[in-house]
VOBA-776607 format. One record per residue (C-alpha): residue in three letters; x, y, z. Coordinates in steps of 0.05 Angstrom, whole numbers. Layout:
N
<tipa res="ALA" east="X" north="Y" up="Z"/>
...
//
This chain:
384
<tipa res="UNK" east="-198" north="124" up="-420"/>
<tipa res="UNK" east="-253" north="151" up="-376"/>
<tipa res="UNK" east="-324" north="148" up="-399"/>
<tipa res="UNK" east="-357" north="218" up="-400"/>
<tipa res="UNK" east="-403" north="231" up="-341"/>
<tipa res="UNK" east="-442" north="287" up="-311"/>
<tipa res="UNK" east="-379" north="306" up="-273"/>
<tipa res="UNK" east="-306" north="284" up="-278"/>
<tipa res="UNK" east="-290" north="224" up="-233"/>
<tipa res="UNK" east="-235" north="225" up="-184"/>
<tipa res="UNK" east="-263" north="275" up="-133"/>
<tipa res="UNK" east="-230" north="233" up="-81"/>
<tipa res="UNK" east="-161" north="239" up="-111"/>
<tipa res="UNK" east="-131" north="281" up="-57"/>
<tipa res="UNK" east="-62" north="308" up="-72"/>
<tipa res="UNK" east="-8" north="269" up="-33"/>
<tipa res="UNK" east="58" north="305" up="-30"/>
<tipa res="UNK" east="113" north="322" up="18"/>
<tipa res="UNK" east="179" north="288" up="39"/>
<tipa res="UNK" east="179" north="215" up="57"/>
<tipa res="UNK" east="174" north="206" up="131"/>
<tipa res="UNK" east="190" north="146" up="174"/>
<tipa res="UNK" east="125" north="110" up="190"/>
<tipa res="UNK" east="102" north="81" up="257"/>
<tipa res="UNK" east="130" north="13" up="268"/>
<tipa res="UNK" east="59" north="-11" up="287"/>
<tipa res="UNK" east="34" north="0" up="218"/>
<tipa res="UNK" east="-22" north="-37" up="182"/>
<tipa res="UNK" east="-32" north="-109" up="202"/>
<tipa res="UNK" east="-17" north="-163" up="151"/>
<tipa res="UNK" east="-85" north="-194" up="162"/>
<tipa res="UNK" east="-145" north="-163" up="197"/>
<tipa res="UNK" east="-210" north="-199" up="205"/>
<tipa res="UNK" east="-266" north="-192" up="257"/>
<tipa res="UNK" east="-297" north="-259" up="269"/>
<tipa res="UNK" east="-348" north="-295" up="313"/>
<tipa res="UNK" east="-330" north="-344" up="367"/>
<tipa res="UNK" east="-313" north="-414" up="341"/>
<tipa res="UNK" east="-376" north="-456" up="338"/>
<tipa res="UNK" east="-424" north="-397" up="336"/>
<tipa res="UNK" east="-483" north="-404" up="290"/>
<tipa res="UNK" east="-478" north="-370" up="220"/>
<tipa res="UNK" east="-504" north="-299" up="218"/>
<tipa res="UNK" east="-491" north="-283" up="291"/>
<tipa res="UNK" east="-469" north="-211" up="302"/>
<tipa res="UNK" east="-411" north="-200" up="351"/>
<tipa res="UNK" east="-401" north="-129" up="379"/>
<tipa res="UNK" east="-340" north="-95" up="350"/>
<tipa res="UNK" east="-278" north="-91" up="391"/>
<tipa res="UNK" east="-271" north="-16" up="379"/>
<tipa res="UNK" east="-340" north="15" up="372"/>
<tipa res="UNK" east="-346" north="77" up="329"/>
<tipa res="UNK" east="-411" north="115" up="340"/>
<tipa res="UNK" east="-458" north="105" up="282"/>
<tipa res="UNK" east="-481" north="164" up="242"/>
<tipa res="UNK" east="-539" north="157" up="193"/>
<tipa res="UNK" east="-547" north="205" up="134"/>
<tipa res="UNK" east="-605" north="199" up="86"/>
<tipa res="UNK" east="-615" north="227" up="15"/>
<tipa res="UNK" east="-682" north="217" up="-17"/>
<tipa res="UNK" east="-684" north="247" up="-86"/>
<tipa res="UNK" east="-710" north="246" up="-157"/>
<tipa res="UNK" east="-699" north="291" up="-217"/>
<tipa res="UNK" east="-737" north="349" up="-186"/>
<tipa res="UNK" east="-729" north="345" up="-111"/>
<tipa res="UNK" east="-680" north="327" up="-56"/>
<tipa res="UNK" east="-695" north="311" up="16"/>
<tipa res="UNK" east="-632" north="306" up="59"/>
<tipa res="UNK" east="-628" north="286" up="132"/>
<tipa res="UNK" east="-562" north="284" up="170"/>
<tipa res="UNK" east="-548" north="250" up="236"/>
<tipa res="UNK" east="-618" north="219" up="243"/>
<tipa res="UNK" east="-637" north="161" up="287"/>
<tipa res="UNK" east="-670" north="97" up="267"/>
<tipa res="UNK" east="-737" north="122" up="293"/>
<tipa res="UNK" east="-733" north="183" up="245"/>
<tipa res="UNK" east="-711" north="143" up="185"/>
<tipa res="UNK" east="-760" north="142" up="129"/>
<tipa res="UNK" east="-782" north="75" up="102"/>
<tipa res="UNK" east="-734" north="64" up="44"/>
<tipa res="UNK" east="-781" north="10" up="15"/>
<tipa res="UNK" east="-837" north="61" up="9"/>
<tipa res="UNK" east="-796" north="124" up="-9"/>
<tipa res="UNK" east="-767" north="137" up="-76"/>
<tipa res="UNK" east="-751" north="134" up="-130"/>
<tipa res="UNK" east="-680" north="134" up="-99"/>
<tipa res="UNK" east="-662" north="133" up="-25"/>
<tipa res="UNK" east="-590" north="132" up="-3"/>
<tipa res="UNK" east="-577" north="112" up="68"/>
<tipa res="UNK" east="-505" north="122" up="90"/>
<tipa res="UNK" east="-483" north="92" up="156"/>
<tipa res="UNK" east="-414" north="114" up="180"/>
<tipa res="UNK" east="-389" north="78" up="241"/>
<tipa res="UNK" east="-413" north="9" up="260"/>
<tipa res="UNK" east="-429" north="29" up="332"/>
<tipa res="UNK" east="-443" north="-32" up="376"/>
<tipa res="UNK" east="-474" north="-72" up="318"/>
<tipa res="UNK" east="-546" north="-62" up="341"/>
<tipa res="UNK" east="-558" north="-3" up="294"/>
<tipa res="UNK" east="-534" north="-43" up="235"/>
<tipa res="UNK" east="-574" north="-102" up="255"/>
<tipa res="UNK" east="-639" north="-63" up="266"/>
<tipa res="UNK" east="-629" north="-26" up="200"/>
<tipa res="UNK" east="-614" north="-90" up="165"/>
<tipa res="UNK" east="-678" north="-122" up="190"/>
<tipa res="UNK" east="-717" north="-60" up="166"/>
<tipa res="UNK" east="-686" north="-68" up="97"/>
<tipa res="UNK" east="-701" north="-143" up="97"/>
<tipa res="UNK" east="-628" north="-165" up="94"/>
<tipa res="UNK" east="-606" north="-236" up="104"/>
<tipa res="UNK" east="-574" north="-249" up="172"/>
<tipa res="UNK" east="-511" north="-271" up="135"/>
<tipa res="UNK" east="-506" north="-203" up="101"/>
<tipa res="UNK" east="-516" north="-166" up="167"/>
<tipa res="UNK" east="-460" north="-210" up="198"/>
<tipa res="UNK" east="-413" north="-194" up="140"/>
<tipa res="UNK" east="-426" north="-119" up="149"/>
<tipa res="UNK" east="-409" north="-119" up="222"/>
<tipa res="UNK" east="-351" north="-170" up="220"/>
<tipa res="UNK" east="-305" north="-127" up="178"/>
<tipa res="UNK" east="-245" north="-154" up="140"/>
<tipa res="UNK" east="-287" north="-191" up="89"/>
<tipa res="UNK" east="-260" north="-208" up="20"/>
<tipa res="UNK" east="-289" north="-163" up="-34"/>
<tipa res="UNK" east="-348" north="-201" up="-63"/>
<tipa res="UNK" east="-418" north="-198" up="-91"/>
<tipa res="UNK" east="-476" north="-236" up="-63"/>
<tipa res="UNK" east="-548" north="-240" up="-87"/>
<tipa res="UNK" east="-603" north="-246" up="-35"/>
<tipa res="UNK" east="-677" north="-242" up="-46"/>
<tipa res="UNK" east="-691" north="-174" up="-76"/>
<tipa res="UNK" east="-623" north="-142" up="-60"/>
<tipa res="UNK" east="-550" north="-145" up="-82"/>
<tipa res="UNK" east="-499" north="-146" up="-28"/>
<tipa res="UNK" east="-429" north="-117" up="-46"/>
<tipa res="UNK" east="-367" north="-115" up="-3"/>
<tipa res="UNK" east="-306" north="-77" up="-23"/>
<tipa res="UNK" east="-247" north="-40" up="9"/>
<tipa res="UNK" east="-233" north="35" up="13"/>
<tipa res="UNK" east="-158" north="45" up="15"/>
<tipa res="UNK" east="-126" north="112" up="35"/>
<tipa res="UNK" east="-59" north="139" up="60"/>
<tipa res="UNK" east="-68" north="163" up="132"/>
<tipa res="UNK" east="-25" north="203" up="178"/>
<tipa res="UNK" east="47" north="182" up="181"/>
<tipa res="UNK" east="41" north="152" up="110"/>
<tipa res="UNK" east="8" north="90" up="137"/>
<tipa res="UNK" east="-37" north="49" up="92"/>
<tipa res="UNK" east="-109" north="50" up="119"/>
<tipa res="UNK" east="-160" north="0" up="95"/>
<tipa res="UNK" east="-235" north="5" up="111"/>
<tipa res="UNK" east="-291" north="-43" up="91"/>
<tipa res="UNK" east="-349" north="-12" up="54"/>
<tipa res="UNK" east="-412" north="-54" up="46"/>
<tipa res="UNK" east="-464" north="-35" up="-5"/>
<tipa res="UNK" east="-536" north="-60" up="-7"/>
<tipa res="UNK" east="-575" north="-47" up="-71"/>
<tipa res="UNK" east="-650" north="-54" up="-70"/>
<tipa res="UNK" east="-704" north="-36" up="-119"/>
<tipa res="UNK" east="-712" north="35" up="-91"/>
<tipa res="UNK" east="-655" north="46" up="-44"/>
<tipa res="UNK" east="-579" north="40" up="-35"/>
<tipa res="UNK" east="-549" north="30" up="35"/>
<tipa res="UNK" east="-475" north="39" up="49"/>
<tipa res="UNK" east="-440" north="17" up="111"/>
<tipa res="UNK" east="-371" north="44" up="131"/>
<tipa res="UNK" east="-326" north="30" up="190"/>
<tipa res="UNK" east="-308" north="102" up="206"/>
<tipa res="UNK" east="-334" north="172" up="191"/>
<tipa res="UNK" east="-279" north="188" up="140"/>
<tipa res="UNK" east="-296" north="168" up="69"/>
<tipa res="UNK" east="-287" north="187" up="-4"/>
<tipa res="UNK" east="-361" north="194" up="-21"/>
<tipa res="UNK" east="-370" north="268" up="-6"/>
<tipa res="UNK" east="-358" north="288" up="-79"/>
<tipa res="UNK" east="-415" north="241" up="-97"/>
<tipa res="UNK" east="-461" north="275" up="-46"/>
<tipa res="UNK" east="-440" north="342" up="-75"/>
<tipa res="UNK" east="-462" north="319" up="-144"/>
<tipa res="UNK" east="-530" north="300" up="-118"/>
<tipa res="UNK" east="-539" north="367" up="-82"/>
<tipa res="UNK" east="-517" north="404" up="-144"/>
<tipa res="UNK" east="-574" north="372" up="-183"/>
<tipa res="UNK" east="-532" north="338" up="-236"/>
<tipa res="UNK" east="-581" north="312" up="-286"/>
<tipa res="UNK" east="-551" north="243" up="-299"/>
<tipa res="UNK" east="-547" north="221" up="-227"/>
<tipa res="UNK" east="-612" north="254" up="-205"/>
<tipa res="UNK" east="-652" north="223" up="-262"/>
<tipa res="UNK" east="-621" north="153" up="-256"/>
<tipa res="UNK" east="-641" north="96" up="-211"/>
<tipa res="UNK" east="-608" north="65" up="-149"/>
<tipa res="UNK" east="-567" north="19" up="-193"/>
<tipa res="UNK" east="-530" north="81" up="-223"/>
<tipa res="UNK" east="-519" north="108" up="-153"/>
<tipa res="UNK" east="-489" north="41" up="-131"/>
<tipa res="UNK" east="-443" north="41" up="-190"/>
<tipa res="UNK" east="-420" north="112" up="-174"/>
<tipa res="UNK" east="-405" north="93" up="-102"/>
<tipa res="UNK" east="-361" north="35" up="-128"/>
<tipa res="UNK" east="-329" north="81" up="-178"/>
<tipa res="UNK" east="-312" north="133" up="-124"/>
<tipa res="UNK" east="-279" north="80" up="-82"/>
<tipa res="UNK" east="-239" north="54" up="-141"/>
<tipa res="UNK" east="-218" north="125" up="-160"/>
<tipa res="UNK" east="-191" north="131" up="-89"/>
<tipa res="UNK" east="-140" north="78" up="-106"/>
<tipa res="UNK" east="-102" north="121" up="-155"/>
<tipa res="UNK" east="-75" north="171" up="-103"/>
<tipa res="UNK" east="-50" north="113" up="-63"/>
<tipa res="UNK" east="-12" north="86" up="-125"/>
<tipa res="UNK" east="15" north="155" up="-139"/>
<tipa res="UNK" east="41" north="160" up="-67"/>
<tipa res="UNK" east="77" north="92" up="-71"/>
<tipa res="UNK" east="103" north="110" up="-140"/>
<tipa res="UNK" east="136" north="173" up="-111"/>
<tipa res="UNK" east="163" north="133" up="-53"/>
<tipa res="UNK" east="194" north="80" up="-99"/>
<tipa res="UNK" east="226" north="134" up="-142"/>
<tipa res="UNK" east="257" north="164" up="-80"/>
<tipa res="UNK" east="283" north="97" up="-57"/>
<tipa res="UNK" east="312" north="82" up="-126"/>
<tipa res="UNK" east="350" north="148" up="-128"/>
<tipa res="UNK" east="377" north="137" up="-58"/>
<tipa res="UNK" east="398" north="66" up="-72"/>
<tipa res="UNK" east="434" north="83" up="-138"/>
<tipa res="UNK" east="469" north="142" up="-105"/>
<tipa res="UNK" east="489" north="101" up="-45"/>
<tipa res="UNK" east="450" north="143" up="5"/>
<tipa res="UNK" east="401" north="91" up="31"/>
<tipa res="UNK" east="424" north="83" up="104"/>
<tipa res="UNK" east="376" north="54" up="154"/>
<tipa res="UNK" east="316" north="56" up="106"/>
<tipa res="UNK" east="316" north="-16" up="84"/>
<tipa res="UNK" east="262" north="-29" up="138"/>
<tipa res="UNK" east="220" north="25" up="104"/>
<tipa res="UNK" east="227" north="-10" up="37"/>
<tipa res="UNK" east="207" north="-77" up="67"/>
<tipa res="UNK" east="146" north="-43" up="99"/>
<tipa res="UNK" east="126" north="-15" up="32"/>
<tipa res="UNK" east="129" north="-85" up="2"/>
<tipa res="UNK" east="83" north="-107" up="58"/>
<tipa res="UNK" east="35" north="-49" up="46"/>
<tipa res="UNK" east="33" north="-63" up="-28"/>
<tipa res="UNK" east="17" north="-136" up="-13"/>
<tipa res="UNK" east="-39" north="-114" up="33"/>
<tipa res="UNK" east="-65" north="-66" up="-22"/>
<tipa res="UNK" east="-64" north="-124" up="-71"/>
<tipa res="UNK" east="-109" north="-165" up="-25"/>
<tipa res="UNK" east="-158" north="-106" up="-24"/>
<tipa res="UNK" east="-161" north="-98" up="-100"/>
<tipa res="UNK" east="-148" north="-166" up="-131"/>
<tipa res="UNK" east="-214" north="-200" up="-111"/>
<tipa res="UNK" east="-252" north="-136" up="-133"/>
<tipa res="UNK" east="-240" north="-154" up="-205"/>
<tipa res="UNK" east="-281" north="-217" up="-200"/>
<tipa res="UNK" east="-337" north="-181" up="-164"/>
<tipa res="UNK" east="-340" north="-126" up="-217"/>
<tipa res="UNK" east="-341" north="-177" up="-273"/>
<tipa res="UNK" east="-402" north="-209" up="-241"/>
<tipa res="UNK" east="-437" north="-142" up="-234"/>
<tipa res="UNK" east="-420" north="-120" up="-305"/>
<tipa res="UNK" east="-450" north="-185" up="-330"/>
<tipa res="UNK" east="-508" north="-186" up="-282"/>
<tipa res="UNK" east="-567" north="-222" up="-312"/>
<tipa res="UNK" east="-616" north="-212" up="-254"/>
<tipa res="UNK" east="-638" north="-142" up="-275"/>
<tipa res="UNK" east="-605" north="-110" up="-214"/>
<tipa res="UNK" east="-565" north="-64" up="-259"/>
<tipa res="UNK" east="-591" north="-34" up="-324"/>
<tipa res="UNK" east="-550" north="-36" up="-386"/>
<tipa res="UNK" east="-533" north="37" up="-379"/>
<tipa res="UNK" east="-504" north="25" up="-308"/>
<tipa res="UNK" east="-467" north="-36" up="-332"/>
<tipa res="UNK" east="-429" north="9" up="-380"/>
<tipa res="UNK" east="-402" north="49" up="-321"/>
<tipa res="UNK" east="-387" north="-15" up="-284"/>
<tipa res="UNK" east="-345" north="-39" up="-341"/>
<tipa res="UNK" east="-309" north="27" up="-342"/>
<tipa res="UNK" east="-295" north="18" up="-266"/>
<tipa res="UNK" east="-271" north="-52" up="-282"/>
<tipa res="UNK" east="-220" north="-25" up="-330"/>
<tipa res="UNK" east="-196" north="24" up="-276"/>
<tipa res="UNK" east="-190" north="-35" up="-228"/>
<tipa res="UNK" east="-150" north="-75" up="-277"/>
<tipa res="UNK" east="-104" north="-17" up="-285"/>
<tipa res="UNK" east="-96" north="-10" up="-210"/>
<tipa res="UNK" east="-80" north="-85" up="-205"/>
<tipa res="UNK" east="-27" north="-81" up="-260"/>
<tipa res="UNK" east="7" north="-19" up="-231"/>
<tipa res="UNK" east="6" north="-50" up="-162"/>
<tipa res="UNK" east="39" north="-113" up="-188"/>
<tipa res="UNK" east="93" north="-72" up="-224"/>
<tipa res="UNK" east="105" north="-33" up="-159"/>
<tipa res="UNK" east="111" north="-97" up="-119"/>
<tipa res="UNK" east="162" north="-124" up="-169"/>
<tipa res="UNK" east="200" north="-58" up="-168"/>
<tipa res="UNK" east="202" north="-57" up="-92"/>
<tipa res="UNK" east="229" north="-129" up="-92"/>
<tipa res="UNK" east="282" north="-112" up="-144"/>
<tipa res="UNK" east="302" north="-49" up="-105"/>
<tipa res="UNK" east="314" north="-93" up="-44"/>
<tipa res="UNK" east="358" north="-140" up="-85"/>
<tipa res="UNK" east="396" north="-81" up="-117"/>
<tipa res="UNK" east="408" north="-51" up="-49"/>
<tipa res="UNK" east="435" north="-116" up="-21"/>
<tipa res="UNK" east="478" north="-124" up="-84"/>
<tipa res="UNK" east="507" north="-55" up="-76"/>
<tipa res="UNK" east="521" north="-67" up="-3"/>
<tipa res="UNK" east="558" north="-132" up="-21"/>
<tipa res="UNK" east="596" north="-96" up="-77"/>
<tipa res="UNK" east="616" north="-41" up="-29"/>
<tipa res="UNK" east="639" north="-93" up="21"/>
<tipa res="UNK" east="680" north="-127" up="-34"/>
<tipa res="UNK" east="713" north="-61" up="-52"/>
<tipa res="UNK" east="732" north="-49" up="20"/>
<tipa res="UNK" east="760" north="-119" up="27"/>
<tipa res="UNK" east="799" north="-110" up="-38"/>
<tipa res="UNK" east="832" north="-46" up="-13"/>
<tipa res="UNK" east="850" north="-79" up="53"/>
<tipa res="UNK" east="878" north="-139" up="16"/>
<tipa res="UNK" east="922" north="-95" up="-27"/>
<tipa res="UNK" east="948" north="-57" up="33"/>
<tipa res="UNK" east="961" north="-121" up="70"/>
<tipa res="UNK" east="996" north="-150" up="10"/>
<tipa res="UNK" east="1043" north="-90" up="7"/>
<tipa res="UNK" east="1061" north="-93" up="80"/>
<tipa res="UNK" east="1074" north="-168" up="83"/>
<tipa res="UNK" east="1144" north="-164" up="49"/>
<tipa res="UNK" east="1159" north="-101" up="87"/>
<tipa res="UNK" east="1143" north="-136" up="153"/>
<tipa res="UNK" east="1188" north="-194" up="130"/>
<tipa res="UNK" east="1247" north="-148" up="117"/>
<tipa res="UNK" east="1237" north="-110" up="182"/>
<tipa res="UNK" east="1232" north="-178" up="219"/>
<tipa res="UNK" east="1298" north="-200" up="192"/>
<tipa res="UNK" east="1335" north="-136" up="212"/>
<tipa res="UNK" east="1302" north="-139" up="279"/>
<tipa res="UNK" east="1332" north="-207" up="299"/>
<tipa res="UNK" east="1386" north="-206" up="353"/>
<tipa res="UNK" east="1446" north="-238" up="319"/>
<tipa res="UNK" east="1518" north="-230" up="341"/>
<tipa res="UNK" east="1540" north="-167" up="305"/>
<tipa res="UNK" east="1614" north="-183" up="317"/>
<tipa res="UNK" east="1610" north="-236" up="262"/>
<tipa res="UNK" east="1617" north="-209" up="190"/>
<tipa res="UNK" east="1565" north="-259" up="167"/>
<tipa res="UNK" east="1509" north="-240" up="216"/>
<tipa res="UNK" east="1472" north="-179" up="188"/>
<tipa res="UNK" east="1534" north="-141" up="163"/>
<tipa res="UNK" east="1488" north="-81" up="145"/>
<tipa res="UNK" east="1479" north="-66" up="219"/>
<tipa res="UNK" east="1550" north="-43" up="222"/>
<tipa res="UNK" east="1546" north="-6" up="157"/>
<tipa res="UNK" east="1540" north="71" up="159"/>
<tipa res="UNK" east="1488" north="69" up="102"/>
<tipa res="UNK" east="1450" north="10" up="131"/>
<tipa res="UNK" east="1390" north="50" up="155"/>
<tipa res="UNK" east="1379" north="88" up="89"/>
<tipa res="UNK" east="1390" north="22" up="52"/>
<tipa res="UNK" east="1334" north="-10" up="93"/>
<tipa res="UNK" east="1283" north="45" up="76"/>
<tipa res="UNK" east="1303" north="45" up="4"/>
<tipa res="UNK" east="1293" north="-30" up="-1"/>
<tipa res="UNK" east="1223" north="-23" up="31"/>
<tipa res="UNK" east="1205" north="34" up="-18"/>
<tipa res="UNK" east="1227" north="-6" up="-78"/>
<tipa res="UNK" east="1188" north="-67" up="-55"/>
<tipa res="UNK" east="1125" north="-25" up="-42"/>
<tipa res="UNK" east="1128" north="11" up="-109"/>
<tipa res="UNK" east="1141" north="-53" up="-146"/>
<tipa res="UNK" east="1078" north="-85" up="-114"/>
<tipa res="UNK" east="1035" north="-24" up="-128"/>
<tipa res="UNK" east="1056" north="-25" up="-202"/>
<tipa res="UNK" east="1042" north="-101" up="-204"/>
<tipa res="UNK" east="973" north="-94" up="-172"/>
<tipa res="UNK" east="954" north="-37" up="-218"/>
<tipa res="UNK" east="976" north="-79" up="-279"/>
<tipa res="UNK" east="933" north="-136" up="-254"/>
<tipa res="UNK" east="873" north="-88" up="-246"/>
<tipa res="UNK" east="865" north="-98" up="-173"/>
<tipa res="UNK" east="868" north="-23" up="-156"/>
<tipa res="UNK" east="813" north="0" up="-205"/>
<tipa res="UNK" east="748" north="31" up="-181"/>
//
């Protein structure tokens, strides 16, 4: 059950609907990690392979005022250590790494934290450095072509500021910005710890549309499998299992990180903010449980599909076996009457010289076939 807030959470829960479409074969990678060269010193920043231009947005606010700057450069950035009481610096796009490194040095971040921000693909975690809390988590969305898209979001919480770092310009934090612009009392009168908890909550809320999407997909697969209409879609079902496993790696470690934050004893989060963190932890646990059930359902659907394919193959083989069993004695009788014996002898196929020999042959074949059909029916071989 959601804890009441100044606005209902879930602004990032975009509606995902429409028919299931075949996804690109080059979907999300099983493992994605940007790393330094082997043997490089710890904390070294390597330039990203695909550079996304950095965009800096700043919100400096309190209960009575709001100063917002969009698309500013580092030279125009106010000193977050001197501003206040709350300054939110949002960096979207990691650029060439120099912007993040320069900003991190201005914020007094440890080189290891700066390296973790640039080298995306980190495991969700919480690290405490001198004067700041460094949080890494994953934002998961459904992109074009129903592909699972994962993006690392790094959060730095200081005494008077919150800095967020994202890989791309697309995020789920716009509803949170709208709440600040609207002058919501709770968020405008709270400190940076509350803002950091709301950023985490917005990202976790974004997991639910992803689960809803996969739930609809699994229901569609289940109907197709039970109705025998799943033709050529088994690869899609395997891809869904792979996506759910990737989603699990993005969410599972977040539980441990949120437990640490909810029980933080270093005064980084107030008791009021920890209440919201515990609520977010409950949502994360629910996401983990639903994801696990979906993974089990996807695996069971694969097994059911393979079992039904095997059953259908057995039915076909049974029909072919029955037909073959009927024609075996008929072929035997036809083979006998097809032999070239001397017809002048009364003992060599006397039916060949009989006027009713031909009708007798077909009558004998019909009697044998009907007798075998009745026998197979009695044995239950012709059911289903």
